[in-house]
C-alpha positions in Angstrom: -55.5 -42.6 -34.8 -55.7 -38.8 -35.6 -54.2 -37.5 -32.5 -51.1 -39.7 -32.8 -50.6 -38.8 -36.5 -50.9 -35.2 -35.8 -48.3 -35.5 -33.1 -45.9 -37.4 -35.3 -46.4 -35.0 -38.2 -45.5 -32.0 -36.1 -42.5 -33.8 -34.7 -41.2 -34.5 -38.2 -42.2 -31.1 -39.5 -40.0 -29.3 -37.0 -36.7 -31.1 -38.4 -34.7 -28.9 -40.6 -34.0 -31.3 -43.3 -37.5 -31.9 -43.8 -38.4 -27.9 -44.4 -35.3 -27.7 -46.6 -36.2 -30.7 -48.7 -39.6 -29.5 -49.2 -38.5 -26.1 -50.3 -35.9 -27.7 -52.6 -38.7 -29.8 -54.2 -40.8 -26.8 -54.9 -37.6 -25.0 -56.2 -37.4 -27.9 -58.8 -41.1 -28.1 -59.6 -41.2 -24.3 -60.2 -38.9 -24.6 -63.3 -42.1 -26.2 -64.8 -43.5 -22.8 -65.0 -41.5 -21.2 -67.9 -43.5 -23.0 -70.8 -46.9 -22.0 -69.3 -46.4 -18.6 -68.4 -44.6 -17.1 -71.7 -48.1 -16.0 -73.1 -48.6 -13.4 -70.2 -45.4 -11.5 -71.0 -45.1 -8.6 -73.4 -43.4 -9.4 -76.7 -40.6 -6.7 -76.3 -39.6 -8.4 -73.1 -39.6 -11.7 -74.6 -37.2 -10.4 -77.2 -34.8 -8.5 -74.8 -33.8 -11.2 -72.3 -31.5 -14.0 -73.6 -29.6 -16.7 -72.2 -26.5 -14.5 -71.1 -28.7 -12.4 -69.0 -30.6 -15.2 -67.4 -27.2 -17.3 -67.0 -25.6 -14.4 -65.1 -28.0 -13.9 -62.4 -28.4 -17.8 -62.1 -24.5 -18.0 -61.6 -24.6 -15.3 -58.9 -27.4 -16.8 -56.9 -25.8 -20.4 -57.1 -22.2 -19.2 -56.0 -23.4 -16.8 -53.2 -25.9 -19.2 -51.9 -23.6 -22.1 -51.3 -21.4 -19.7 -49.0 -24.2 -17.9 -47.4 -25.9 -21.5 -46.4 -22.6 -22.9 -45.0 -21.7 -19.8 -43.1 -25.3 -19.8 -41.5 -25.1 -23.6 -40.7 -21.9 -22.6 -38.9 -23.5 -20.2 -37.0 -26.5 -22.1 -35.9 -24.6 -24.9 -34.6 -22.2 -22.5 -32.8 -25.2 -20.8 -31.1 -26.9 -24.3 -30.1 -24.0 -25.7 -28.4 -23.3 -22.4 -26.6 -26.9 -22.5 -25.3 -26.4 -26.0 -24.2 -23.2 -25.4 -22.4 -24.2 -22.0 -20.8 -28.1 -22.5 -20.5 -29.1 -26.3 -20.4 -28.6 -29.2 -22.4 -32.2 -29.5 -22.9 -32.5 -26.0 -24.6 -30.7 -27.5 -27.6 -33.9 -29.3 -28.5 -35.9 -26.2 -28.4 -33.4 -24.3 -30.6 -33.2 -27.1 -33.0 -37.0 -26.8 -33.6 -37.0 -23.3 -34.1 -39.2 -22.5 -37.2 -37.7 -19.4 -38.0 -34.2 -20.5 -38.2 -35.3 -23.5 -40.4 -37.4 -21.4 -42.8 -34.3 -19.2 -43.3 -31.9 -21.8 -44.0 -34.4 -23.7 -46.0 -34.9 -20.6 -48.2 -31.1 -20.5 -48.8 -30.8 -24.0 -49.7 -33.9 -23.9 -52.0 -32.5 -20.8 -53.6 -29.3 -22.8 -54.3 -31.1 -25.6 -55.8 -33.1 -23.5 -58.0 -30.1 -21.8 -59.4 -28.3 -25.1 -59.8 -31.3 -27.0 -61.4 -31.9 -23.9 -63.7 -28.2 -23.8 -64.8 -28.5 -27.8 -65.5 -31.5 -27.5 -67.4 -30.1 -24.6 -69.6 -26.9 -26.5 -70.3 -28.8 -29.7 -71.3 -31.5 -27.8 -73.5 -34.6 -28.4 -71.4 -34.9 -24.5 -71.3 -34.9 -22.6 -74.7 -34.9 -19.1 -75.8 -38.6 -18.7 -75.3 -38.2 -19.8 -71.5 -35.4 -17.3 -70.8 -37.5 -14.3 -69.8 -39.5 -16.4 -67.2 -36.5 -17.7 -65.7 -35.2 -14.4 -65.6 -38.1 -12.9 -63.6 -38.3 -16.2 -61.4 -34.6 -15.7 -60.4 -35.5 -12.0 -59.5 -38.2 -13.1 -57.3 -36.0 -15.7 -55.5 -33.3 -13.3 -55.0 -35.9 -11.1 -53.4 -36.9 -13.8 -51.2 -33.2 -14.4 -50.3 -33.0 -10.7 -49.4 -35.8 -10.9 -47.1 -34.6 -13.9 -45.5 -31.3 -12.5 -45.0 -32.9 -9.3 -43.3 -34.8 -11.9 -41.0 -31.9 -13.7 -40.0 -29.7 -10.8 -39.3 -32.4 -9.8 -36.7 -32.7 -13.4 -35.3 -29.1 -13.6 -35.1 -28.9 -10.8 -32.7 -30.9 -13.1 -30.1 -30.0 -16.6 -31.1 -28.6 -18.8 -28.3 -28.5 -16.0 -25.8 -29.4 -16.7 -22.2 -32.6 -14.2 -22.6 -33.8 -15.7 -25.8 -33.4 -19.2 -24.6 -35.2 -18.7 -21.2 -38.0 -16.9 -23.0 -38.4 -20.0 -25.7 -38.4 -22.6 -22.9 -41.1 -20.5 -21.0 -43.2 -20.4 -24.0 -43.0 -24.2 -24.3 -43.7 -24.8 -20.8 -46.8 -22.2 -21.0 -48.2 -24.3 -24.2 -48.1 -27.4 -22.0 -49.7 -25.9 -19.1 -52.4 -24.8 -21.5 -52.9 -28.2 -23.0 -53.5 -29.6 -19.2 -55.8 -26.7 -18.4 -57.7 -27.3 -21.6 -57.7 -31.0 -21.1 -58.5 -32.0 -17.4 -57.5 -35.5 -16.6 -56.4 -35.6 -20.4 -59.7 -35.3 -21.7 -61.1 -38.0 -19.8 -62.7 -38.7 -16.4 -61.2 -38.5 -12.9 -59.3 -41.6 -11.7 -61.6 -43.4 -9.2 -60.6 -44.7 -5.9 -58.6 -47.8 -6.0 -61.6 -49.7 -4.2 -63.7 -48.8 -7.4 -61.3 -50.2 -9.9 -62.6 -53.7 -11.3 -61.0 -56.8 -9.9 -60.9 -58.4 -13.4 -58.9 -55.7 -15.2 -56.6 -56.6 -17.7 -53.2 -54.9 -18.0 -51.7 -53.3 -21.1 -47.8 -53.8 -21.1 -45.3 -51.3 -22.3 -44.0 -52.5 -25.7 -40.4 -50.8 -24.7 -38.7 -49.0 -22.1 -38.9 -45.1 -22.1 -40.6 -41.6 -21.2 -44.3 -41.3 -22.0 -44.2 -38.5 -24.5 -47.8 -38.5 -25.8 -51.0 -40.3 -24.9 -53.9 -40.2 -27.5 -56.8 -40.2 -25.0 -59.3 -39.7 -27.9 -58.1 -42.7 -29.4 -58.1 -44.7 -26.4 -61.9 -43.4 -25.7 -62.7 -44.6 -29.2 -61.2 -48.1 -29.0 -62.8 -48.4 -25.4 -66.3 -47.3 -26.5 -66.3 -49.8 -29.4 -65.8 -52.6 -27.2 -67.7 -51.1 -24.3 -64.9 -51.0 -21.8 -63.4 -48.4 -19.7 -59.6 -47.5 -19.9 -58.0 -46.5 -16.7 -54.4 -44.8 -17.1 -51.5 -45.9 -15.0 -49.1 -43.4 -16.4 -49.0 -39.6 -17.3 -47.0 -37.8 -19.9 -43.4 -37.5 -18.4 -43.4 -40.6 -16.6 -40.7 -43.1 -17.3 -41.7 -46.8 -17.6 -40.0 -50.1 -18.2 -40.6 -52.7 -20.9 -43.3 -54.9 -20.0 -44.7 -52.8 -17.2 -48.5 -51.8 -17.2 -49.4 -48.6 -19.0 -53.1 -48.9 -18.1 -55.8 -51.2 -17.3 -59.1 -52.1 -19.1 -62.2 -54.0 -18.0 -63.9 -56.2 -20.4 -63.7 -59.7 -22.1 -60.7 -61.7 -22.0 -57.7 -60.2 -23.3 -56.3 -60.7 -26.9 -53.2 -59.4 -28.6 -55.1 -57.1 -31.0 -57.0 -55.2 -28.2 -53.8 -54.8 -26.2 -52.0 -53.6 -29.4 -54.8 -51.1 -30.2 -54.5 -49.8 -26.4 -50.9 -49.7 -26.7 -50.5 -47.9 -29.9 -52.2 -44.8 -28.0 -49.1 -44.4 -26.0 -45.9 -42.9 -27.6 -42.6 -43.8 -25.7 -39.3 -42.2 -26.4 -35.8 -41.8 -24.9 -36.6 -38.3 -24.0 -39.0 -36.1 -22.3 -41.0 -33.6 -24.6 -42.8 -30.4 -23.8 -46.2 -31.1 -25.8 -48.1 -32.8 -22.8 -45.6 -32.8 -20.1 -45.9 -29.6 -18.1 -43.7 -30.7 -15.5 -40.9 -31.1 -17.9 -41.1 -27.3 -18.9 -40.7 -26.2 -15.2 -37.7 -28.7 -14.7 -35.9 -27.2 -17.9 -36.6 -23.6 -16.3 -35.1 -24.9 -13.0 -32.1 -26.3 -14.7 -31.3 -22.8 -16.2 -31.3 -21.4 -12.7 -29.2 -24.1 -11.4 -26.6 -23.3 -14.2 -26.5 -19.9 -13.4 -25.8 -20.7 -9.6 -22.8 -22.9 -10.6 -19.4 -21.5 -9.6 -18.4 -21.3 -13.4 -21.3 -18.8 -14.1 -22.0 -17.3 -10.6 -25.0 -15.4 -12.0 -27.9 -15.4 -9.2 -29.8 -12.7 -10.7 -30.4 -15.2 -13.7 -31.7 -17.5 -11.2 -33.9 -14.8 -9.8 -35.4 -14.0 -13.2 -36.1 -17.8 -13.5 -37.8 -18.1 -10.2 -40.1 -15.2 -11.1 -40.8 -16.9 -14.4 -41.6 -20.2 -12.7 -44.0 -18.4 -10.5 -45.7 -16.8 -13.4 -46.2 -20.4 -15.1 -47.4 -22.0 -11.9 -49.8 -19.1 -11.4 -51.4 -20.2 -14.9 -52.1 -23.7 -13.6 -56.1 -23.9 -13.4 -58.2 -26.2 -11.1 -58.5 -29.7 -12.7 -62.2 -30.1 -12.8 -64.0 -32.7 -14.8 -66.2 -31.1 -17.5 -69.8 -32.0 -18.0 -69.1 -33.3 -21.2 -65.5 -35.1 -21.8 -63.6 -35.3 -24.9 -62.6 -38.9 -24.3 -65.4 -41.0 -22.6 -64.3 -44.3 -21.0 -60.8 -42.9 -20.2 -60.1 -42.2 -16.8 -56.7 -40.5 -15.6 -55.1 -39.4 -12.3 -54.8 -35.9 -11.3 -51.8 -34.0 -12.4 -48.6 -34.4 -10.1 -48.5 -30.9 -8.5 -46.2 -31.3 -5.8 -43.5 -33.6 -7.7 -43.6 -30.7 -10.6 -43.1 -28.1 -8.0 -40.6 -30.0 -5.9 -38.7 -30.6 -8.9 -38.8 -26.8 -10.0 -38.1 -25.1 -6.7 -36.0 -27.6 -4.6 -32.8 -27.8 -6.7 -32.8 -24.1 -6.7 -32.9 -24.0 -3.1 -30.2 -26.6 -2.7 -27.9 -24.9 -5.3 -28.9 -21.4 -3.8 -28.4 -22.2 -0.4 -25.5 -20.1 0.3 -27.3 -16.9 -1.6 -29.3 -14.8 0.9 -31.1 -13.0 -2.3 -32.0 -16.6 -3.8 -33.5 -17.8 -0.6 -35.4 -14.5 0.0 -36.9 -14.5 -3.6 -37.8 -18.3 -2.9 -39.7 -17.4 0.1 -41.5 -14.3 -1.7 -42.5 -16.9 -4.5 -43.8 -19.3 -2.0 -45.8 -16.8 -0.4 -47.4 -15.7 -3.5 -48.2 -19.4 -4.5 -49.4 -20.2 -1.2 -52.5 -18.2 -2.0 -52.9 -19.9 -5.5 -56.5 -20.8 -6.5 -55.4 -24.5 -6.6 -55.3 -26.0 -3.3 -52.6 -28.5 -4.2 -50.4 -25.9 -5.4 -50.9 -23.7 -2.2 -49.9 -26.6 0.0 -46.9 -27.7 -1.9 -45.7 -24.0 -1.6 -46.1 -24.1 2.0 -44.2 -27.6 2.0 -41.4 -26.2 -0.1 -41.0 -23.3 2.0 -40.0 -25.3 4.9 -37.6 -27.2 2.9 -35.9 -24.2 1.4 -35.6 -22.7 5.1 -33.7 -25.7 5.9 -31.3 -25.4 3.0 -30.8 -21.6 4.0 -30.1 -22.7 7.6 -27.3 -25.1 6.3 -25.9 -22.7 3.7 -26.1 -19.1 4.7 -23.0 -18.0 6.8 -24.5 -15.4 8.8 -27.3 -16.0 11.1 -28.8 -12.7 10.6 -29.5 -13.7 6.9 -31.1 -17.1 8.0 -33.3 -14.8 10.6 -34.4 -12.8 7.6 -35.2 -15.6 5.3 -36.9 -17.2 8.3 -39.1 -14.3 8.8 -40.3 -14.5 5.2 -41.1 -18.2 5.5 -43.1 -17.8 8.7 -45.3 -15.6 6.4 -45.8 -18.6 4.2 -46.0 -21.6 6.5 -46.1 -20.6 10.3 -45.9 -24.6 11.2 -43.5 -27.0 9.8 -45.1 -29.5 7.5 -44.2 -33.0 6.4 -44.0 -33.5 2.5 -46.6 -35.6 1.2 -45.8 -39.0 -0.6 -45.0 -38.6 -4.2 
């Protein structure tokens, strides 16, 4: 299934060793150019460049790149662990997939491999007098690339692992996941029908392992169901945890067989951790974790929590009404609506709990709920009103001054004049 292959390829491409290996291979392959490009250079230049001149540049490059790469890796690891301890452990995954860091480090490693391979080829005689000028020019080009990478690295280091930069990166990933859901209502399929409309003879597709649903290839499911003239009813959404053997989906059709169930099961990628790609709720949870860490006694930084609240409100504000389009991308696939209330509860409720003793946190939460209570998506507005009442209960239990409770309560009355009961998740 193409969507699954693209997802897996993107996951692999964001690993540091993959990018470093590719650039190293290109560095070695580039040494096949000297025999092919000699005719392009002027004769005087070919006579002036000897082995000593080419070798001196290569020695400088090889000796310096090993030290620079080791030092840069140390800085990267230190920054990642600092972000994990001060922001949230989930931030480490985002920083680890940072393409700018990976490209810079891969450039350093590739330059070292190029220099080392060139020196070896000079020593064993694979490169002769006629090749030295091209090697010399290629080495100058590699040095120029390294200088550019160092300048980018210096600029990147000023923010790597910092609170503001990490929060911004998490926000970007969360916004991308929300954009995916906005562009693919019901995961590209139809709205899940009422339970009474489900076929009584539907067959279950069991999960091959326990884990979080990281990716659902709804297009592949639609193609598989269309070939068989069946309908696929999704029982899970990205971010859900499922136990081995529990049903992932239902399908109506002929008697079940192993080949059909495997084809359907292959459309689901299960993993040990949640990811940001299709799981918009996870992005909001990680943002909330940053605020919770800022409110801990060790950090005691309520202003960062207030900034996170504002960012979460901005993200939730981008959620569009989930309306089935006239022409769906995955016909034959039926999915449930996105989990709005659980997503907002997991985002705001922990902040209200951990910030129960901070008046400014409670006030900003109520201001956020007042804004979201006017959201264009009715489920978001209703969730904001319900969570406003819960936050007020936390404030009543945590704020030492009744005057502060009254001030927060006045804001809460603007959101939800009457108390409500939270819906079933």
